[in-house]
DRENDO-1510 file (C-alpha; in Angstrom, 1 decimal, always signed):
<recs>
REC; n; res; u; v; w
REC; 1; VAL; +135.0; +69.2; -50.4 .
REC; 2; GLU; +137.2; +69.9; -53.4 .
REC; 3; GLY; +137.1; +66.2; -54.3 .
REC; 4; GLU; +133.4; +66.2; -54.0 .
REC; 5; ASP; +133.1; +69.2; -56.2 .
REC; 6; THR; +135.3; +67.6; -58.8 .
REC; 7; LYS; +133.2; +64.4; -58.6 .
REC; 8; ILE; +130.0; +66.5; -59.3 .
REC; 9; ALA; +131.7; +68.4; -62.2 .
REC; 10; ASN; +133.0; +65.2; -63.8 .
REC; 11; SER; +130.1; +62.8; -63.3 .
REC; 12; GLY; +127.0; +64.4; -61.9 .
REC; 13; ILE; +125.0; +65.0; -58.7 .
REC; 14; LEU; +124.2; +62.0; -56.5 .
REC; 15; GLN; +120.8; +61.9; -54.8 .
REC; 16; GLN; +122.2; +62.4; -51.3 .
REC; 17; GLN; +124.2; +65.4; -52.6 .
REC; 18; LEU; +121.2; +67.2; -54.1 .
REC; 19; PHE; +119.6; +68.2; -50.8 .
REC; 20; SER; +122.7; +69.9; -49.4 .
REC; 21; MET; +123.3; +71.5; -52.8 .
REC; 22; LEU; +119.8; +73.0; -52.7 .
REC; 23; GLN; +120.4; +74.3; -49.2 .
REC; 24; THR; +123.7; +75.9; -50.3 .
REC; 25; LEU; +121.9; +77.6; -53.1 .
REC; 26; ASP; +119.2; +79.0; -50.6 .
REC; 27; ILE; +116.5; +76.9; -52.3 .
REC; 28; ASP; +113.9; +76.0; -49.7 .
REC; 29; ALA; +113.1; +72.3; -50.0 .
REC; 30; THR; +112.5; +69.4; -47.7 .
REC; 31; LYS; +114.4; +66.1; -48.0 .
REC; 32; ASP; +111.3; +64.5; -49.6 .
REC; 33; GLU; +111.0; +67.3; -52.1 .
REC; 34; SER; +114.7; +67.0; -52.9 .
REC; 35; ASP; +114.3; +63.3; -53.6 .
REC; 36; THR; +111.3; +63.9; -55.8 .
REC; 37; LEU; +113.2; +66.6; -57.7 .
REC; 38; PHE; +116.1; +64.2; -58.2 .
REC; 39; LYS; +113.8; +61.5; -59.7 .
REC; 40; TYR; +112.4; +64.2; -62.0 .
REC; 41; LEU; +115.8; +65.4; -63.2 .
REC; 42; ASP; +117.3; +62.0; -63.5 .
REC; 43; GLU; +115.7; +61.4; -66.9 .
REC; 44; ASP; +117.8; +58.4; -67.9 .
REC; 45; GLY; +117.5; +56.7; -64.5 .
REC; 46; SER; +121.3; +56.5; -64.2 .
REC; 47; GLY; +121.3; +57.5; -60.5 .
REC; 48; LEU; +123.2; +60.7; -61.4 .
REC; 49; VAL; +121.9; +64.2; -62.4 .
REC; 50; THR; +124.3; +65.8; -64.8 .
REC; 51; LEU; +124.9; +69.5; -64.8 .
REC; 52; ASP; +123.3; +69.6; -68.2 .
REC; 53; GLU; +120.2; +68.3; -66.5 .
REC; 54; PHE; +120.4; +70.4; -63.4 .
REC; 55; LEU; +121.3; +73.8; -64.8 .
REC; 56; PRO; +118.2; +74.4; -67.0 .
REC; 57; TRP; +116.0; +73.6; -64.0 .
REC; 58; TYR; +118.0; +75.9; -61.8 .
REC; 59; ALA; +117.8; +78.8; -64.3 .
REC; 60; GLU; +114.0; +78.4; -64.2 .
REC; 61; ALA; +114.0; +78.4; -60.4 .
REC; 62; VAL; +116.1; +81.6; -60.3 .
REC; 63; ASP; +113.7; +83.2; -62.8 .
REC; 64; ALA; +110.7; +82.3; -60.8 .
REC; 65; ALA; +112.3; +83.7; -57.6 .
REC; 66; GLN; +113.1; +86.9; -59.4 .
REC; 67; GLN; +109.4; +87.1; -60.6 .
REC; 68; THR; +108.3; +86.6; -57.0 .
REC; 69; ALA; +110.6; +89.4; -55.8 .
REC; 70; VAL; +109.3; +91.8; -58.4 .
REC; 71; GLY; +105.7; +90.8; -57.6 .
REC; 72; PHE; +106.3; +91.5; -53.9 .
REC; 73; GLN; +108.0; +94.8; -54.6 .
REC; 74; ASN; +105.1; +95.9; -56.8 .
REC; 75; LEU; +102.6; +94.9; -54.1 .
REC; 76; VAL; +104.4; +97.1; -51.5 .
REC; 77; LYS; +104.6; +100.0; -53.9 .
REC; 78; SER; +101.0; +99.7; -55.1 .
REC; 79; ARG; +99.3; +99.6; -51.6 .
REC; 80; ARG; +97.3; +102.7; -50.9 .
REC; 81; THR; +95.0; +104.0; -48.2 .
REC; 82; VAL; +91.3; +103.4; -48.8 .
REC; 83; ASN; +88.9; +106.1; -47.6 .
REC; 84; LYS; +85.6; +104.8; -49.1 .
REC; 85; PHE; +84.4; +101.2; -48.5 .
REC; 86; ASP; +81.3; +99.3; -49.7 .
REC; 87; ALA; +79.2; +97.2; -47.4 .
REC; 88; THR; +80.4; +93.8; -48.6 .
REC; 89; GLU; +81.5; +91.6; -45.7 .
REC; 90; VAL; +85.1; +90.2; -45.7 .
REC; 91; ASP; +85.6; +86.6; -44.9 .
REC; 92; ASP; +87.3; +85.9; -41.5 .
REC; 93; GLY; +89.8; +83.7; -43.3 .
REC; 94; VAL; +91.2; +86.9; -44.9 .
REC; 95; LEU; +91.6; +88.4; -41.5 .
REC; 96; ARG; +93.3; +85.4; -40.0 .
REC; 97; ARG; +95.8; +85.3; -42.9 .
REC; 98; ALA; +96.5; +89.0; -42.4 .
REC; 99; LEU; +97.1; +88.4; -38.7 .
REC; 100; GLU; +99.5; +85.5; -39.5 .
REC; 101; CYS; +101.5; +88.0; -41.5 .
REC; 102; ALA; +101.2; +90.6; -38.9 .
REC; 103; ILE; +102.7; +88.5; -36.1 .
REC; 104; ALA; +105.6; +87.5; -38.3 .
REC; 105; ALA; +106.9; +91.0; -38.0 .
REC; 106; PRO; +110.4; +91.7; -36.6 .
REC; 107; ASN; +110.2; +91.6; -32.8 .
REC; 108; ARG; +113.3; +92.4; -30.8 .
REC; 109; ARG; +113.6; +90.1; -27.7 .
REC; 110; GLY; +110.5; +88.2; -28.8 .
REC; 111; THR; +108.1; +90.2; -26.6 .
REC; 112; GLU; +105.2; +89.8; -29.0 .
REC; 113; PRO; +103.7; +93.0; -27.6 .
REC; 114; TRP; +100.7; +93.3; -30.0 .
REC; 115; ARG; +97.0; +92.6; -29.5 .
REC; 116; PHE; +94.4; +92.8; -32.2 .
REC; 117; ILE; +90.7; +93.4; -31.2 .
REC; 118; LYS; +88.0; +92.9; -33.8 .
REC; 119; LEU; +85.0; +95.2; -33.1 .
REC; 120; GLY; +81.5; +93.9; -33.9 .
REC; 121; LYS; +78.7; +96.1; -34.9 .
REC; 122; LYS; +77.4; +96.4; -31.4 .
REC; 123; THR; +80.7; +97.7; -30.2 .
REC; 124; VAL; +81.1; +100.1; -33.1 .
REC; 125; GLY; +77.6; +101.4; -32.2 .
REC; 126; LYS; +78.9; +102.3; -28.7 .
REC; 127; ILE; +81.8; +104.2; -30.3 .
REC; 128; VAL; +79.4; +106.1; -32.5 .
REC; 129; LYS; +77.4; +107.1; -29.4 .
REC; 130; LEU; +80.7; +108.1; -27.6 .
REC; 131; ARG; +81.6; +110.3; -30.5 .
REC; 132; GLU; +78.2; +112.0; -30.4 .
REC; 133; LYS; +78.6; +112.5; -26.7 .
REC; 134; ILE; +82.0; +114.1; -27.0 .
REC; 135; SER; +81.4; +116.2; -30.1 .
REC; 136; GLY; +77.7; +116.8; -29.7 .
REC; 137; SER; +77.4; +116.5; -33.5 .
REC; 138; GLY; +74.7; +113.9; -33.6 .
REC; 139; GLY; +76.8; +111.8; -36.0 .
REC; 140; GLU; +77.1; +114.3; -38.8 .
REC; 141; GLY; +80.3; +115.2; -40.6 .
REC; 142; SER; +83.2; +113.0; -41.4 .
REC; 143; PHE; +82.2; +110.3; -38.9 .
REC; 144; VAL; +79.3; +109.3; -41.0 .
REC; 145; SER; +81.7; +107.6; -43.4 .
REC; 146; TRP; +83.4; +105.9; -40.5 .
REC; 147; THR; +80.2; +104.2; -39.5 .
REC; 148; LYS; +79.9; +102.7; -43.0 .
REC; 149; VAL; +83.3; +100.9; -42.7 .
REC; 150; PRO; +82.5; +97.1; -42.6 .
REC; 151; HIS; +85.3; +96.0; -40.2 .
REC; 152; TRP; +87.3; +97.5; -37.4 .
REC; 153; ILE; +90.5; +96.2; -35.8 .
REC; 154; VAL; +91.9; +97.9; -32.7 .
REC; 155; VAL; +95.7; +97.4; -32.2 .
REC; 156; THR; +97.5; +97.8; -28.9 .
REC; 157; TYR; +101.0; +97.1; -27.6 .
REC; 158; LYS; +102.4; +96.7; -24.1 .
REC; 159; ARG; +102.9; +99.6; -21.8 .
REC; 160; ALA; +106.0; +99.9; -19.7 .
REC; 161; LYS; +105.5; +99.5; -16.0 .
REC; 162; PRO; +105.7; +102.8; -14.0 .
REC; 163; ASP; +108.8; +101.6; -12.1 .
REC; 164; SER; +110.5; +100.0; -15.1 .
REC; 165; GLY; +112.9; +102.9; -15.5 .
REC; 166; PRO; +114.9; +103.8; -18.7 .
REC; 167; ASP; +115.1; +100.1; -19.8 .
REC; 168; GLY; +111.3; +99.7; -19.6 .
REC; 169; LYS; +110.7; +102.9; -21.6 .
REC; 170; MET; +113.2; +101.7; -24.2 .
REC; 171; GLN; +111.5; +98.3; -24.4 .
REC; 172; GLN; +108.1; +100.1; -24.9 .
REC; 173; ARG; +109.7; +102.1; -27.7 .
REC; 174; GLU; +111.0; +98.9; -29.3 .
REC; 175; ASP; +107.5; +97.3; -28.9 .
REC; 176; PHE; +105.9; +100.2; -30.6 .
REC; 177; LYS; +108.2; +99.8; -33.6 .
REC; 178; SER; +107.5; +96.1; -33.8 .
REC; 179; THR; +103.8; +96.8; -33.6 .
REC; 180; CYS; +104.1; +99.3; -36.5 .
REC; 181; CYS; +105.9; +96.6; -38.5 .
REC; 182; ALA; +103.1; +94.2; -37.7 .
REC; 183; ILE; +100.4; +96.7; -38.8 .
REC; 184; GLN; +102.3; +97.2; -42.1 .
REC; 185; ASN; +102.4; +93.4; -42.7 .
REC; 186; PHE; +98.6; +93.3; -42.0 .
REC; 187; LEU; +97.9; +96.1; -44.5 .
REC; 188; LEU; +100.0; +94.4; -47.2 .
REC; 189; SER; +98.3; +91.0; -46.7 .
REC; 190; MET; +94.9; +92.6; -46.9 .
REC; 191; TRP; +95.9; +94.5; -50.1 .
REC; 192; SER; +97.3; +91.3; -51.7 .
REC; 193; GLU; +93.8; +89.8; -51.3 .
REC; 194; GLY; +92.0; +92.8; -52.8 .
REC; 195; ILE; +90.9; +94.3; -49.5 .
REC; 196; GLY; +91.4; +98.0; -48.7 .
REC; 197; THR; +92.6; +99.4; -45.4 .
REC; 198; LYS; +93.0; +102.6; -43.5 .
REC; 199; TRP; +95.2; +102.9; -40.4 .
REC; 200; THR; +93.6; +105.6; -38.3 .
REC; 201; ASP; +94.3; +107.6; -35.1 .
REC; 202; GLY; +92.6; +110.5; -33.4 .
REC; 203; PRO; +91.5; +112.2; -30.2 .
REC; 204; LEU; +88.5; +109.8; -29.7 .
REC; 205; GLN; +90.8; +106.8; -29.6 .
REC; 206; ARG; +92.8; +108.4; -26.8 .
REC; 207; THR; +90.0; +108.6; -24.4 .
REC; 208; GLU; +89.4; +106.3; -21.4 .
REC; 209; GLU; +85.9; +105.7; -22.6 .
REC; 210; PHE; +87.1; +104.4; -25.9 .
REC; 211; ALA; +89.5; +102.0; -24.1 .
REC; 212; GLU; +86.8; +100.8; -21.8 .
REC; 213; ILE; +84.5; +100.1; -24.8 .
REC; 214; CYS; +87.2; +98.1; -26.5 .
REC; 215; GLY; +88.3; +96.2; -23.3 .
REC; 216; ILE; +91.7; +97.9; -23.2 .
REC; 217; ASP; +93.5; +98.2; -19.8 .
REC; 218; LEU; +95.4; +101.5; -20.2 .
REC; 219; LYS; +97.6; +100.5; -17.3 .
REC; 220; GLU; +98.9; +97.5; -19.3 .
REC; 221; GLU; +98.5; +98.6; -22.9 .
REC; 222; LYS; +98.9; +101.6; -25.3 .
REC; 223; LEU; +96.8; +102.1; -28.4 .
REC; 224; ALA; +98.7; +101.9; -31.7 .
REC; 225; GLY; +95.6; +102.8; -33.7 .
REC; 226; VAL; +92.5; +101.4; -35.4 .
REC; 227; ILE; +92.6; +99.7; -38.8 .
REC; 228; TRP; +89.4; +99.9; -40.9 .
REC; 229; TYR; +89.2; +97.3; -43.7 .
REC; 230; GLY; +86.8; +96.2; -46.4 .
REC; 231; PHE; +86.3; +96.2; -50.1 .
REC; 232; ALA; +87.1; +99.6; -51.7 .
REC; 233; LYS; +84.1; +101.3; -53.2 .
REC; 234; GLY; +84.5; +100.9; -57.0 .
REC; 235; GLY; +87.5; +98.5; -56.6 .
REC; 236; LEU; +91.1; +99.1; -55.6 .
REC; 237; ASN; +92.0; +100.5; -59.1 .
REC; 238; ARG; +89.8; +103.5; -58.3 .
REC; 239; VAL; +91.7; +104.3; -55.1 .
REC; 240; ASP; +93.7; +107.6; -55.2 .
REC; 241; ALA; +97.2; +106.9; -56.4 .
REC; 242; LYS; +100.1; +106.9; -53.9 .
REC; 243; TRP; +102.0; +110.2; -53.9 .
REC; 244; ARG; +105.5; +110.8; -52.6 .
REC; 245; ARG; +107.5; +114.1; -52.7 .
REC; 246; LYS; +110.9; +112.4; -52.5 .
REC; 247; GLY; +112.5; +109.6; -54.5 .
REC; 248; VAL; +115.3; +107.2; -53.5 .
REC; 249; ASP; +118.1; +109.6; -54.4 .
REC; 250; GLU; +116.6; +112.2; -52.1 .
REC; 251; VAL; +116.4; +110.0; -49.1 .
REC; 252; LEU; +119.5; +107.9; -49.5 .
REC; 253; ASP; +122.9; +109.0; -48.2 .
REC; 254; ILE; +126.0; +106.9; -48.9 .
REC; 255; LEU; +129.0; +107.3; -46.7 .
REC; 256; PRO; +132.5; +106.1; -47.6 .
</recs>
């Protein structure tokens, strides 16, 4: 290896060396992409890419990666809960991309415990009637705004078998944590495409009638909540700012 490093330093990078070099530098590239890059960097067609040719490109790649990191961090910090939606429909492509991000969440033992149920207007109407039946409100109060939400996604995760013992209960807990991570990924993906979300929970969702309407078998599944999503009324910039009481220094403990 030392001889190879010396060879690179003295003469340049060979085409077959560039791919492994990119992998070592944690630059995601296929072999074809590496070969294309080599041809681009080998300006004089000598069959070697000198460090003077490689390093400016690498510096730009590092800068782009840093910008991507900052962009992601800003996305996470800027996401907020939306409470008021307009009636504009959201394309199902946005939903599918959010679900692709959701199911990429950390998942111990690969159980993939989550299920996402999109409710149509007919099903939402049944939930409205259930709420009226339970509360006797006739649909007034806070629930009026709920019925104006364009889209509903119900999220469930696997329930431990009654005879599964402590191990089953522990796995159910792990599955709940994974599902929460999946929901966070879903919310972030939606926000990145300009779509607002609200992750909700409440007594109505814990009833057997709600589960029956949504096709949930409570012997097999537990409810993680309902996600409302749609375009924010007035745009995302008008959503209430995120507020936190504590900063990093107040939540971080460093041990020797």
